[in-house]
PDB file of N, CA, C and O in Angstrom:
ATOM      1  N   UNK A   1       0.579  -1.127   0.045  1.00  0.00           N
ATOM      2  CA  UNK A   1      -0.004  -0.119  -0.076  1.00  0.00           C
ATOM      3  C   UNK A   1       0.799   1.156  -0.105  1.00  0.00           C
ATOM      4  O   UNK A   1       1.907   1.115   0.430  1.00  0.00           O
ATOM      5  N   UNK A   2       0.359   2.379  -0.702  1.00  0.00           N
ATOM      6  CA  UNK A   2       1.409   3.258  -0.662  1.00  0.00           C
ATOM      7  C   UNK A   2       1.412   4.076   0.649  1.00  0.00           C
ATOM      8  O   UNK A   2       0.491   3.933   1.453  1.00  0.00           O
ATOM      9  N   UNK A   3       2.416   4.918   0.874  1.00  0.00           N
ATOM     10  CA  UNK A   3       2.570   5.260   2.256  1.00  0.00           C
ATOM     11  C   UNK A   3       2.525   7.095   2.169  1.00  0.00           C
ATOM     12  O   UNK A   3       2.064   7.836   3.037  1.00  0.00           O
ATOM     13  N   UNK A   4       3.145   7.500   0.865  1.00  0.00           N
ATOM     14  CA  UNK A   4       2.757   9.116   0.864  1.00  0.00           C
ATOM     15  C   UNK A   4       1.327   9.607   0.805  1.00  0.00           C
ATOM     16  O   UNK A   4       0.574   8.640   0.696  1.00  0.00           O
ATOM     17  N   UNK A   5       0.709  10.711   0.835  1.00  0.00           N
ATOM     18  CA  UNK A   5      -0.173  11.722   0.594  1.00  0.00           C
ATOM     19  C   UNK A   5      -0.089  11.419  -0.950  1.00  0.00           C
ATOM     20  O   UNK A   5      -1.062  10.865  -1.461  1.00  0.00           O
ATOM     21  N   UNK A   6       0.954  11.727  -1.700  1.00  0.00           N
ATOM     22  CA  UNK A   6       1.106  12.175  -2.888  1.00  0.00           C
ATOM     23  C   UNK A   6       0.570  10.782  -3.502  1.00  0.00           C
ATOM     24  O   UNK A   6      -0.225  10.944  -4.428  1.00  0.00           O
ATOM     25  N   UNK A   7       0.856   9.445  -3.162  1.00  0.00           N
ATOM     26  CA  UNK A   7       0.559   8.414  -3.909  1.00  0.00           C
ATOM     27  C   UNK A   7      -0.827   8.053  -3.765  1.00  0.00           C
ATOM     28  O   UNK A   7      -1.543   7.668  -4.689  1.00  0.00           O
ATOM     29  N   UNK A   8      -1.204   8.210  -2.450  1.00  0.00           N
ATOM     30  CA  UNK A   8      -2.678   7.883  -2.240  1.00  0.00           C
ATOM     31  C   UNK A   8      -3.485   8.628  -2.879  1.00  0.00           C
ATOM     32  O   UNK A   8      -4.596   8.147  -3.101  1.00  0.00           O
ATOM     33  N   UNK A   9      -3.193  10.014  -3.369  1.00  0.00           N
ATOM     34  CA  UNK A   9      -4.150  11.026  -4.312  1.00  0.00           C
ATOM     35  C   UNK A   9      -3.753  10.217  -5.366  1.00  0.00           C
ATOM     36  O   UNK A   9      -4.697   9.480  -5.653  1.00  0.00           O
ATOM     37  N   UNK A  10      -2.474   9.950  -6.308  1.00  0.00           N
ATOM     38  CA  UNK A  10      -2.875   9.514  -7.312  1.00  0.00           C
ATOM     39  C   UNK A  10      -3.235   8.144  -7.527  1.00  0.00           C
ATOM     40  O   UNK A  10      -3.209   7.713  -8.680  1.00  0.00           O
ATOM     41  N   UNK A  11      -3.500   7.552  -6.769  1.00  0.00           N
ATOM     42  CA  UNK A  11      -3.958   5.824  -6.923  1.00  0.00           C
ATOM     43  C   UNK A  11      -5.739   5.948  -6.979  1.00  0.00           C
ATOM     44  O   UNK A  11      -6.400   5.178  -7.676  1.00  0.00           O
ATOM     45  N   UNK A  12      -6.493   7.261  -5.961  1.00  0.00           N
ATOM     46  CA  UNK A  12      -7.406   7.898  -6.198  1.00  0.00           C
ATOM     47  C   UNK A  12      -7.979   8.484  -7.747  1.00  0.00           C
ATOM     48  O   UNK A  12      -9.032   8.169  -8.302  1.00  0.00           O
ATOM     49  N   UNK A  13      -6.986   9.374  -8.203  1.00  0.00           N
ATOM     50  CA  UNK A  13      -7.144   9.983  -9.379  1.00  0.00           C
ATOM     51  C   UNK A  13      -7.323   8.951 -10.487  1.00  0.00           C
ATOM     52  O   UNK A  13      -8.319   8.836 -11.202  1.00  0.00           O
ATOM     53  N   UNK A  14      -6.268   8.255 -10.522  1.00  0.00           N
ATOM     54  CA  UNK A  14      -6.155   6.790 -11.615  1.00  0.00           C
ATOM     55  C   UNK A  14      -7.020   6.153 -11.402  1.00  0.00           C
ATOM     56  O   UNK A  14      -7.213   5.518 -12.438  1.00  0.00           O
ATOM     57  N   UNK A  15      -8.016   5.767 -10.391  1.00  0.00           N
ATOM     58  CA  UNK A  15      -9.558   5.093 -10.501  1.00  0.00           C
ATOM     59  C   UNK A  15     -10.550   5.978 -11.046  1.00  0.00           C
ATOM     60  O   UNK A  15     -11.381   5.480 -11.807  1.00  0.00           O
ATOM     61  N   UNK A  16     -10.609   7.315 -10.764  1.00  0.00           N
ATOM     62  CA  UNK A  16     -11.298   8.371 -11.424  1.00  0.00           C
ATOM     63  C   UNK A  16     -11.512   8.154 -12.936  1.00  0.00           C
ATOM     64  O   UNK A  16     -12.543   7.820 -13.519  1.00  0.00           O
ATOM     65  N   UNK A  17     -10.076   8.471 -13.515  1.00  0.00           N
ATOM     66  CA  UNK A  17      -9.634   8.575 -14.651  1.00  0.00           C
ATOM     67  C   UNK A  17     -10.253   7.393 -15.440  1.00  0.00           C
ATOM     68  O   UNK A  17     -11.054   7.435 -16.374  1.00  0.00           O
ATOM     69  N   UNK A  18      -9.600   6.180 -14.744  1.00  0.00           N
ATOM     70  CA  UNK A  18     -10.017   4.986 -15.637  1.00  0.00           C
ATOM     71  C   UNK A  18     -11.382   4.727 -15.658  1.00  0.00           C
ATOM     72  O   UNK A  18     -11.874   4.233 -16.673  1.00  0.00           O
ATOM     73  N   UNK A  19     -12.241   5.053 -14.442  1.00  0.00           N
ATOM     74  CA  UNK A  19     -13.747   4.973 -15.088  1.00  0.00           C
ATOM     75  C   UNK A  19     -13.965   5.956 -15.875  1.00  0.00           C
ATOM     76  O   UNK A  19     -14.474   5.474 -16.887  1.00  0.00           O
ATOM     77  N   UNK A  20     -13.847   7.266 -15.999  1.00  0.00           N
ATOM     78  CA  UNK A  20     -14.337   7.967 -17.237  1.00  0.00           C
ATOM     79  C   UNK A  20     -13.665   7.575 -18.521  1.00  0.00           C
ATOM     80  O   UNK A  20     -14.207   7.743 -19.614  1.00  0.00           O
ATOM     81  N   UNK A  21     -12.341   6.989 -18.348  1.00  0.00           N
ATOM     82  CA  UNK A  21     -12.593   6.089 -19.906  1.00  0.00           C
ATOM     83  C   UNK A  21     -12.795   5.111 -20.582  1.00  0.00           C
ATOM     84  O   UNK A  21     -12.666   4.770 -21.758  1.00  0.00           O
ATOM     85  N   UNK A  22     -13.250   4.570 -19.347  1.00  0.00           N
ATOM     86  CA  UNK A  22     -14.053   3.303 -19.710  1.00  0.00           C
ATOM     87  C   UNK A  22     -15.629   3.377 -20.428  1.00  0.00           C
ATOM     88  O   UNK A  22     -16.302   2.651 -21.159  1.00  0.00           O
ATOM     89  N   UNK A  23     -15.807   4.931 -19.642  1.00  0.00           N
ATOM     90  CA  UNK A  23     -17.387   5.316 -19.955  1.00  0.00           C
ATOM     91  C   UNK A  23     -17.125   5.594 -21.664  1.00  0.00           C
ATOM     92  O   UNK A  23     -17.857   5.152 -22.550  1.00  0.00           O
ATOM     93  N   UNK A  24     -15.945   6.404 -21.868  1.00  0.00           N
ATOM     94  CA  UNK A  24     -16.066   7.190 -23.091  1.00  0.00           C
ATOM     95  C   UNK A  24     -15.462   6.048 -23.959  1.00  0.00           C
ATOM     96  O   UNK A  24     -15.583   6.525 -25.087  1.00  0.00           O
ATOM     97  N   UNK A  25     -14.869   4.795 -24.112  1.00  0.00           N
ATOM     98  CA  UNK A  25     -14.372   3.838 -24.847  1.00  0.00           C
ATOM     99  C   UNK A  25     -16.176   3.318 -25.357  1.00  0.00           C
ATOM    100  O   UNK A  25     -16.682   3.255 -26.477  1.00  0.00           O
ATOM    101  N   UNK A  26     -16.738   3.028 -24.018  1.00  0.00           N
ATOM    102  CA  UNK A  26     -18.091   1.897 -24.306  1.00  0.00           C
ATOM    103  C   UNK A  26     -19.040   3.138 -25.227  1.00  0.00           C
ATOM    104  O   UNK A  26     -19.889   2.742 -26.025  1.00  0.00           O
ATOM    105  N   UNK A  27     -18.846   4.336 -25.065  1.00  0.00           N
ATOM    106  CA  UNK A  27     -19.862   5.157 -25.711  1.00  0.00           C
ATOM    107  C   UNK A  27     -19.766   5.128 -27.187  1.00  0.00           C
ATOM    108  O   UNK A  27     -20.662   5.186 -28.028  1.00  0.00           O
ATOM    109  N   UNK A  28     -18.216   5.003 -27.345  1.00  0.00           N
ATOM    110  CA  UNK A  28     -17.552   5.088 -28.531  1.00  0.00           C
ATOM    111  C   UNK A  28     -18.206   3.553 -29.347  1.00  0.00           C
ATOM    112  O   UNK A  28     -18.995   3.591 -30.291  1.00  0.00           O
ATOM    113  N   UNK A  29     -17.904   2.841 -28.999  1.00  0.00           N
ATOM    114  CA  UNK A  29     -18.028   1.481 -29.390  1.00  0.00           C
ATOM    115  C   UNK A  29     -19.815   1.087 -29.388  1.00  0.00           C
ATOM    116  O   UNK A  29     -20.225   0.312 -30.253  1.00  0.00           O
ATOM    117  N   UNK A  30     -20.756   1.661 -28.399  1.00  0.00           N
ATOM    118  CA  UNK A  30     -21.952   1.749 -28.894  1.00  0.00           C
ATOM    119  C   UNK A  30     -22.348   2.477 -30.206  1.00  0.00           C
ATOM    120  O   UNK A  30     -23.323   2.160 -30.887  1.00  0.00           O
ATOM    121  N   UNK A  31     -21.413   3.578 -30.513  1.00  0.00           N
ATOM    122  CA  UNK A  31     -22.234   4.275 -31.559  1.00  0.00           C
ATOM    123  C   UNK A  31     -21.900   3.539 -32.676  1.00  0.00           C
ATOM    124  O   UNK A  31     -22.679   3.475 -33.627  1.00  0.00           O
ATOM    125  N   UNK A  32     -20.654   2.879 -32.674  1.00  0.00           N
ATOM    126  CA  UNK A  32     -20.008   2.320 -33.666  1.00  0.00           C
ATOM    127  C   UNK A  32     -21.085   1.278 -34.178  1.00  0.00           C
ATOM    128  O   UNK A  32     -21.638   1.346 -35.277  1.00  0.00           O
ATOM    129  N   UNK A  33     -21.275   0.424 -33.335  1.00  0.00           N
ATOM    130  CA  UNK A  33     -22.235  -0.709 -33.201  1.00  0.00           C
ATOM    131  C   UNK A  33     -23.329  -0.153 -34.070  1.00  0.00           C
ATOM    132  O   UNK A  33     -23.520  -0.650 -35.180  1.00  0.00           O
ATOM    133  N   UNK A  34     -24.078   0.877 -33.619  1.00  0.00           N
ATOM    134  CA  UNK A  34     -25.368   1.498 -34.008  1.00  0.00           C
ATOM    135  C   UNK A  34     -25.094   1.553 -35.664  1.00  0.00           C
ATOM    136  O   UNK A  34     -25.955   1.166 -36.455  1.00  0.00           O
ATOM    137  N   UNK A  35     -24.122   1.945 -35.987  1.00  0.00           N
ATOM    138  CA  UNK A  35     -24.298   2.476 -37.370  1.00  0.00           C
ATOM    139  C   UNK A  35     -23.626   1.023 -38.356  1.00  0.00           C
ATOM    140  O   UNK A  35     -23.617   0.876 -39.578  1.00  0.00           O
ATOM    141  N   UNK A  36     -23.208   0.279 -37.472  1.00  0.00           N
ATOM    142  CA  UNK A  36     -23.536  -0.644 -38.262  1.00  0.00           C
ATOM    143  C   UNK A  36     -24.494  -1.914 -38.301  1.00  0.00           C
ATOM    144  O   UNK A  36     -24.495  -2.873 -39.073  1.00  0.00           O
ATOM    145  N   UNK A  37     -25.213  -1.644 -37.343  1.00  0.00           N
ATOM    146  CA  UNK A  37     -26.835  -2.403 -37.676  1.00  0.00           C
ATOM    147  C   UNK A  37     -27.530  -1.797 -38.585  1.00  0.00           C
ATOM    148  O   UNK A  37     -28.279  -2.379 -39.370  1.00  0.00           O
ATOM    149  N   UNK A  38     -27.280  -0.255 -38.537  1.00  0.00           N
ATOM    150  CA  UNK A  38     -28.161   0.560 -39.536  1.00  0.00           C
ATOM    151  C   UNK A  38     -27.655   0.235 -41.082  1.00  0.00           C
ATOM    152  O   UNK A  38     -28.445   0.321 -42.023  1.00  0.00           O
ATOM    153  N   UNK A  39     -26.143  -0.180 -41.275  1.00  0.00           N
ATOM    154  CA  UNK A  39     -26.014  -0.689 -42.591  1.00  0.00           C
ATOM    155  C   UNK A  39     -26.503  -2.109 -42.992  1.00  0.00           C
ATOM    156  O   UNK A  39     -26.957  -2.393 -44.100  1.00  0.00           O
ATOM    157  N   UNK A  40     -26.325  -3.114 -41.764  1.00  0.00           N
ATOM    158  CA  UNK A  40     -26.935  -4.215 -42.059  1.00  0.00           C
ATOM    159  C   UNK A  40     -27.959  -3.923 -42.332  1.00  0.00           C
ATOM    160  O   UNK A  40     -28.218  -4.478 -43.400  1.00  0.00           O
ATOM    161  N   UNK A  41     -28.887  -3.262 -41.951  1.00  0.00           N
ATOM    162  CA  UNK A  41     -30.308  -3.242 -42.020  1.00  0.00           C
ATOM    163  C   UNK A  41     -30.569  -2.585 -43.359  1.00  0.00           C
ATOM    164  O   UNK A  41     -31.615  -2.770 -43.980  1.00  0.00           O
ATOM    165  N   UNK A  42     -29.627  -1.846 -43.763  1.00  0.00           N
ATOM    166  CA  UNK A  42     -29.807  -1.496 -45.444  1.00  0.00           C
ATOM    167  C   UNK A  42     -30.555  -0.090 -45.823  1.00  0.00           C
ATOM    168  O   UNK A  42     -30.775   0.340 -46.955  1.00  0.00           O
ATOM    169  N   UNK A  43     -30.872   0.483 -44.620  1.00  0.00           N
ATOM    170  CA  UNK A  43     -31.617   1.849 -44.476  1.00  0.00           C
ATOM    171  C   UNK A  43     -30.428   2.998 -44.734  1.00  0.00           C
ATOM    172  O   UNK A  43     -29.764   3.251 -43.729  1.00  0.00           O
ATOM    173  N   UNK A  44     -30.209   3.446 -45.484  1.00  0.00           N
ATOM    174  CA  UNK A  44     -29.077   4.775 -45.754  1.00  0.00           C
ATOM    175  C   UNK A  44     -29.041   5.907 -44.529  1.00  0.00           C
ATOM    176  O   UNK A  44     -28.235   6.240 -43.660  1.00  0.00           O
ATOM    177  N   UNK A  45     -30.899   6.466 -45.126  1.00  0.00           N
ATOM    178  CA  UNK A  45     -31.017   7.453 -44.037  1.00  0.00           C
ATOM    179  C   UNK A  45     -30.488   7.167 -42.572  1.00  0.00           C
ATOM    180  O   UNK A  45     -29.648   7.912 -42.068  1.00  0.00           O
ATOM    181  N   UNK A  46     -30.987   6.094 -41.916  1.00  0.00           N
ATOM    182  CA  UNK A  46     -30.807   5.884 -40.876  1.00  0.00           C
ATOM    183  C   UNK A  46     -28.928   5.780 -40.372  1.00  0.00           C
ATOM    184  O   UNK A  46     -28.397   6.230 -39.357  1.00  0.00           O
ATOM    185  N   UNK A  47     -28.359   5.084 -41.433  1.00  0.00           N
ATOM    186  CA  UNK A  47     -26.781   4.802 -41.480  1.00  0.00           C
ATOM    187  C   UNK A  47     -26.611   6.297 -41.571  1.00  0.00           C
ATOM    188  O   UNK A  47     -26.205   6.542 -40.435  1.00  0.00           O
ATOM    189  N   UNK A  48     -26.646   7.034 -41.976  1.00  0.00           N
ATOM    190  CA  UNK A  48     -26.143   8.202 -42.399  1.00  0.00           C
ATOM    191  C   UNK A  48     -26.261   9.101 -41.008  1.00  0.00           C
ATOM    192  O   UNK A  48     -25.364   9.725 -40.442  1.00  0.00           O
ATOM    193  N   UNK A  49     -27.536   8.977 -40.674  1.00  0.00           N
ATOM    194  CA  UNK A  49     -27.701   9.400 -39.311  1.00  0.00           C
ATOM    195  C   UNK A  49     -27.057   9.092 -38.061  1.00  0.00           C
ATOM    196  O   UNK A  49     -26.861   9.810 -37.081  1.00  0.00           O
ATOM    197  N   UNK A  50     -26.690   7.574 -38.338  1.00  0.00           N
ATOM    198  CA  UNK A  50     -25.881   7.176 -37.058  1.00  0.00           C
ATOM    199  C   UNK A  50     -24.494   7.702 -37.157  1.00  0.00           C
ATOM    200  O   UNK A  50     -23.851   8.215 -36.242  1.00  0.00           O
ATOM    201  N   UNK A  51     -24.146   7.525 -38.284  1.00  0.00           N
ATOM    202  CA  UNK A  51     -22.548   7.964 -38.845  1.00  0.00           C
ATOM    203  C   UNK A  51     -22.388   9.484 -38.108  1.00  0.00           C
ATOM    204  O   UNK A  51     -21.536   9.921 -37.334  1.00  0.00           O
ATOM    205  N   UNK A  52     -23.491  10.032 -38.651  1.00  0.00           N
ATOM    206  CA  UNK A  52     -23.512  11.576 -38.061  1.00  0.00           C
ATOM    207  C   UNK A  52     -23.255  11.952 -36.422  1.00  0.00           C
ATOM    208  O   UNK A  52     -22.560  12.801 -35.864  1.00  0.00           O
ATOM    209  N   UNK A  53     -23.985  11.100 -36.035  1.00  0.00           N
ATOM    210  CA  UNK A  53     -23.684  10.889 -34.716  1.00  0.00           C
ATOM    211  C   UNK A  53     -22.430  10.596 -34.000  1.00  0.00           C
ATOM    212  O   UNK A  53     -21.888  11.213 -33.083  1.00  0.00           O
ATOM    213  N   UNK A  54     -22.040   9.373 -34.701  1.00  0.00           N
ATOM    214  CA  UNK A  54     -20.601   8.682 -34.172  1.00  0.00           C
ATOM    215  C   UNK A  54     -19.512   9.409 -34.391  1.00  0.00           C
ATOM    216  O   UNK A  54     -18.674   9.383 -33.490  1.00  0.00           O
ATOM    217  N   UNK A  55     -19.252  10.150 -35.474  1.00  0.00           N
ATOM    218  CA  UNK A  55     -17.813  10.470 -35.898  1.00  0.00           C
ATOM    219  C   UNK A  55     -17.458  11.688 -34.703  1.00  0.00           C
ATOM    220  O   UNK A  55     -16.403  11.811 -34.081  1.00  0.00           O
ATOM    221  N   UNK A  56     -18.414  12.339 -34.628  1.00  0.00           N
ATOM    222  CA  UNK A  56     -17.750  13.540 -33.910  1.00  0.00           C
ATOM    223  C   UNK A  56     -17.412  12.724 -32.288  1.00  0.00           C
ATOM    224  O   UNK A  56     -16.495  13.186 -31.610  1.00  0.00           O
ATOM    225  N   UNK A  57     -18.190  11.555 -31.783  1.00  0.00           N
ATOM    226  CA  UNK A  57     -17.672  11.601 -30.773  1.00  0.00           C
ATOM    227  C   UNK A  57     -16.474  10.556 -30.804  1.00  0.00           C
ATOM    228  O   UNK A  57     -15.662  10.563 -29.879  1.00  0.00           O
ATOM    229  N   UNK A  58     -16.350   9.620 -31.902  1.00  0.00           N
ATOM    230  CA  UNK A  58     -15.248   9.122 -32.318  1.00  0.00           C
ATOM    231  C   UNK A  58     -13.705   9.999 -32.165  1.00  0.00           C
ATOM    232  O   UNK A  58     -12.711   9.679 -31.514  1.00  0.00           O
ATOM    233  N   UNK A  59     -13.934  11.149 -32.989  1.00  0.00           N
ATOM    234  CA  UNK A  59     -12.761  12.143 -32.936  1.00  0.00           C
ATOM    235  C   UNK A  59     -12.619  12.543 -31.650  1.00  0.00           C
ATOM    236  O   UNK A  59     -11.454  12.771 -31.324  1.00  0.00           O
ATOM    237  N   UNK A  60     -13.493  12.707 -30.777  1.00  0.00           N
ATOM    238  CA  UNK A  60     -13.498  13.175 -29.589  1.00  0.00           C
ATOM    239  C   UNK A  60     -12.695  12.330 -28.320  1.00  0.00           C
ATOM    240  O   UNK A  60     -12.004  12.680 -27.363  1.00  0.00           O
ATOM    241  N   UNK A  61     -13.204  10.966 -28.886  1.00  0.00           N
ATOM    242  CA  UNK A  61     -12.464  10.258 -28.161  1.00  0.00           C
ATOM    243  C   UNK A  61     -10.773   9.821 -28.456  1.00  0.00           C
ATOM    244  O   UNK A  61      -9.911   9.449 -27.659  1.00  0.00           O
ATOM    245  N   UNK A  62     -10.717  10.038 -29.934  1.00  0.00           N
ATOM    246  CA  UNK A  62      -9.236  10.231 -30.207  1.00  0.00           C
ATOM    247  C   UNK A  62      -8.436  11.559 -29.694  1.00  0.00           C
ATOM    248  O   UNK A  62      -7.250  11.372 -29.420  1.00  0.00           O
ATOM    249  N   UNK A  63      -8.931  12.828 -29.541  1.00  0.00           N
ATOM    250  CA  UNK A  63      -8.521  13.921 -29.034  1.00  0.00           C
ATOM    251  C   UNK A  63      -8.101  13.753 -27.514  1.00  0.00           C
ATOM    252  O   UNK A  63      -6.927  13.838 -27.151  1.00  0.00           O
ATOM    253  N   UNK A  64      -9.075  13.528 -26.728  1.00  0.00           N
ATOM    254  CA  UNK A  64      -8.852  12.797 -25.322  1.00  0.00           C
ATOM    255  C   UNK A  64      -8.052  11.649 -24.884  1.00  0.00           C
ATOM    256  O   UNK A  64      -7.614  11.660 -23.734  1.00  0.00           O
ATOM    257  N   UNK A  65      -7.733  10.356 -25.898  1.00  0.00           N
ATOM    258  CA  UNK A  65      -6.592   9.964 -25.829  1.00  0.00           C
ATOM    259  C   UNK A  65      -7.072   8.511 -25.564  1.00  0.00           C
ATOM    260  O   UNK A  65      -6.242   7.656 -25.255  1.00  0.00           O
ATOM    261  N   UNK A  66      -8.400   8.208 -25.679  1.00  0.00           N
ATOM    262  CA  UNK A  66      -8.953   7.009 -25.536  1.00  0.00           C
ATOM    263  C   UNK A  66      -8.543   6.252 -26.537  1.00  0.00           C
ATOM    264  O   UNK A  66      -7.984   5.206 -26.205  1.00  0.00           O
ATOM    265  N   UNK A  67      -8.649   6.461 -27.610  1.00  0.00           N
ATOM    266  CA  UNK A  67      -8.359   5.707 -29.022  1.00  0.00           C
ATOM    267  C   UNK A  67      -7.269   6.569 -29.726  1.00  0.00           C
ATOM    268  O   UNK A  67      -7.159   7.791 -29.625  1.00  0.00           O
ATOM    269  N   UNK A  68      -6.626   5.886 -30.321  1.00  0.00           N
ATOM    270  CA  UNK A  68      -5.271   6.240 -30.929  1.00  0.00           C
ATOM    271  C   UNK A  68      -5.855   6.933 -32.243  1.00  0.00           C
ATOM    272  O   UNK A  68      -6.893   6.422 -32.664  1.00  0.00           O
ATOM    273  N   UNK A  69      -5.253   8.216 -33.082  1.00  0.00           N
ATOM    274  CA  UNK A  69      -5.960   9.444 -33.837  1.00  0.00           C
ATOM    275  C   UNK A  69      -6.374   8.349 -34.917  1.00  0.00           C
ATOM    276  O   UNK A  69      -7.514   8.021 -35.246  1.00  0.00           O
ATOM    277  N   UNK A  70      -4.864   7.755 -35.495  1.00  0.00           N
ATOM    278  CA  UNK A  70      -5.390   6.626 -36.905  1.00  0.00           C
ATOM    279  C   UNK A  70      -5.855   5.876 -36.481  1.00  0.00           C
ATOM    280  O   UNK A  70      -6.104   5.327 -37.554  1.00  0.00           O
ATOM    281  N   UNK A  71      -6.334   5.144 -35.683  1.00  0.00           N
ATOM    282  CA  UNK A  71      -7.379   4.089 -35.355  1.00  0.00           C
ATOM    283  C   UNK A  71      -8.718   4.821 -35.475  1.00  0.00           C
ATOM    284  O   UNK A  71      -9.662   4.222 -35.990  1.00  0.00           O
ATOM    285  N   UNK A  72      -8.875   6.157 -35.005  1.00  0.00           N
ATOM    286  CA  UNK A  72     -10.513   6.968 -35.324  1.00  0.00           C
ATOM    287  C   UNK A  72     -10.474   6.899 -36.715  1.00  0.00           C
ATOM    288  O   UNK A  72     -11.213   6.219 -37.427  1.00  0.00           O
ATOM    289  N   UNK A  73      -9.503   7.695 -37.092  1.00  0.00           N
ATOM    290  CA  UNK A  73      -9.616   8.068 -38.682  1.00  0.00           C
ATOM    291  C   UNK A  73     -10.040   6.880 -39.543  1.00  0.00           C
ATOM    292  O   UNK A  73     -10.955   6.953 -40.364  1.00  0.00           O
ATOM    293  N   UNK A  74      -9.313   5.771 -39.303  1.00  0.00           N
ATOM    294  CA  UNK A  74      -9.642   4.598 -39.798  1.00  0.00           C
ATOM    295  C   UNK A  74     -11.180   3.746 -39.842  1.00  0.00           C
ATOM    296  O   UNK A  74     -11.759   3.127 -40.735  1.00  0.00           O
ATOM    297  N   UNK A  75     -11.446   3.996 -38.683  1.00  0.00           N
ATOM    298  CA  UNK A  75     -12.943   3.404 -38.322  1.00  0.00           C
ATOM    299  C   UNK A  75     -13.822   4.428 -39.025  1.00  0.00           C
ATOM    300  O   UNK A  75     -14.577   4.003 -39.900  1.00  0.00           O
ATOM    301  N   UNK A  76     -13.810   5.765 -38.736  1.00  0.00           N
ATOM    302  CA  UNK A  76     -14.713   6.657 -39.612  1.00  0.00           C
ATOM    303  C   UNK A  76     -14.812   6.573 -40.949  1.00  0.00           C
ATOM    304  O   UNK A  76     -15.902   6.668 -41.515  1.00  0.00           O
ATOM    305  N   UNK A  77     -13.523   6.360 -41.673  1.00  0.00           N
ATOM    306  CA  UNK A  77     -13.230   6.349 -43.086  1.00  0.00           C
ATOM    307  C   UNK A  77     -14.052   4.829 -43.519  1.00  0.00           C
ATOM    308  O   UNK A  77     -14.753   4.772 -44.529  1.00  0.00           O
ATOM    309  N   UNK A  78     -13.883   3.854 -42.766  1.00  0.00           N
ATOM    310  CA  UNK A  78     -14.218   2.623 -43.167  1.00  0.00           C
ATOM    311  C   UNK A  78     -15.679   2.575 -42.930  1.00  0.00           C
ATOM    312  O   UNK A  78     -16.273   1.855 -43.732  1.00  0.00           O
ATOM    313  N   UNK A  79     -16.286   3.058 -42.189  1.00  0.00           N
ATOM    314  CA  UNK A  79     -18.015   3.014 -41.452  1.00  0.00           C
ATOM    315  C   UNK A  79     -18.368   3.971 -42.498  1.00  0.00           C
ATOM    316  O   UNK A  79     -19.554   3.841 -42.799  1.00  0.00           O
ATOM    317  N   UNK A  80     -17.661   5.056 -43.285  1.00  0.00           N
ATOM    318  CA  UNK A  80     -18.403   6.340 -44.262  1.00  0.00           C
ATOM    319  C   UNK A  80     -18.376   5.586 -45.205  1.00  0.00           C
ATOM    320  O   UNK A  80     -19.491   5.533 -45.725  1.00  0.00           O
ATOM    321  N   UNK A  81     -17.435   4.785 -45.838  1.00  0.00           N
ATOM    322  CA  UNK A  81     -17.638   4.013 -47.153  1.00  0.00           C
ATOM    323  C   UNK A  81     -18.466   2.941 -46.801  1.00  0.00           C
ATOM    324  O   UNK A  81     -18.486   2.287 -47.844  1.00  0.00           O
ATOM    325  N   UNK A  82     -19.186   2.330 -45.960  1.00  0.00           N
ATOM    326  CA  UNK A  82     -20.082   1.158 -45.879  1.00  0.00           C
ATOM    327  C   UNK A  82     -21.278   1.884 -46.062  1.00  0.00           C
ATOM    328  O   UNK A  82     -22.161   1.409 -46.777  1.00  0.00           O
ATOM    329  N   UNK A  83     -21.449   3.223 -45.380  1.00  0.00           N
ATOM    330  CA  UNK A  83     -22.922   3.887 -45.372  1.00  0.00           C
ATOM    331  C   UNK A  83     -22.913   4.190 -46.972  1.00  0.00           C
ATOM    332  O   UNK A  83     -23.958   3.922 -47.563  1.00  0.00           O
ATOM    333  N   UNK A  84     -21.772   4.753 -47.770  1.00  0.00           N
ATOM    334  CA  UNK A  84     -21.983   5.326 -48.981  1.00  0.00           C
ATOM    335  C   UNK A  84     -22.310   4.083 -49.784  1.00  0.00           C
ATOM    336  O   UNK A  84     -23.109   4.133 -50.720  1.00  0.00           O
ATOM    337  N   UNK A  85     -21.769   3.101 -49.464  1.00  0.00           N
ATOM    338  CA  UNK A  85     -22.241   1.694 -50.382  1.00  0.00           C
ATOM    339  C   UNK A  85     -23.170   0.977 -50.423  1.00  0.00           C
ATOM    340  O   UNK A  85     -23.283  -0.086 -51.033  1.00  0.00           O
ATOM    341  N   UNK A  86     -24.088   1.644 -49.609  1.00  0.00           N
ATOM    342  CA  UNK A  86     -25.736   1.150 -49.330  1.00  0.00           C
ATOM    343  C   UNK A  86     -26.531   1.602 -50.963  1.00  0.00           C
ATOM    344  O   UNK A  86     -27.377   1.014 -51.636  1.00  0.00           O
ATOM    345  N   UNK A  87     -25.875   2.763 -51.141  1.00  0.00           N
ATOM    346  CA  UNK A  87     -27.049   3.248 -52.363  1.00  0.00           C
ATOM    347  C   UNK A  87     -26.489   2.385 -53.723  1.00  0.00           C
ATOM    348  O   UNK A  87     -27.079   2.479 -54.799  1.00  0.00           O
TER     349      UNK A  87
END
């Protein structure tokens, strides 16, 4: 166990940050799943709306360090290509 005040504070802070980051990751995953379900359903309007909601959240996750920037860009690009291929 930690003995210094600063080490105890660091442990508390890490627990809070981990919880926040997990929420962010799960939110991003959920939005990406909604896009995939809409694409599988074949409705382009619903898929475009889901992509429009997911893209800023994915990029926000990249800016906050939850996802790597290139990974976020790749995922957005591939989802956009799938949505455009519906028509």
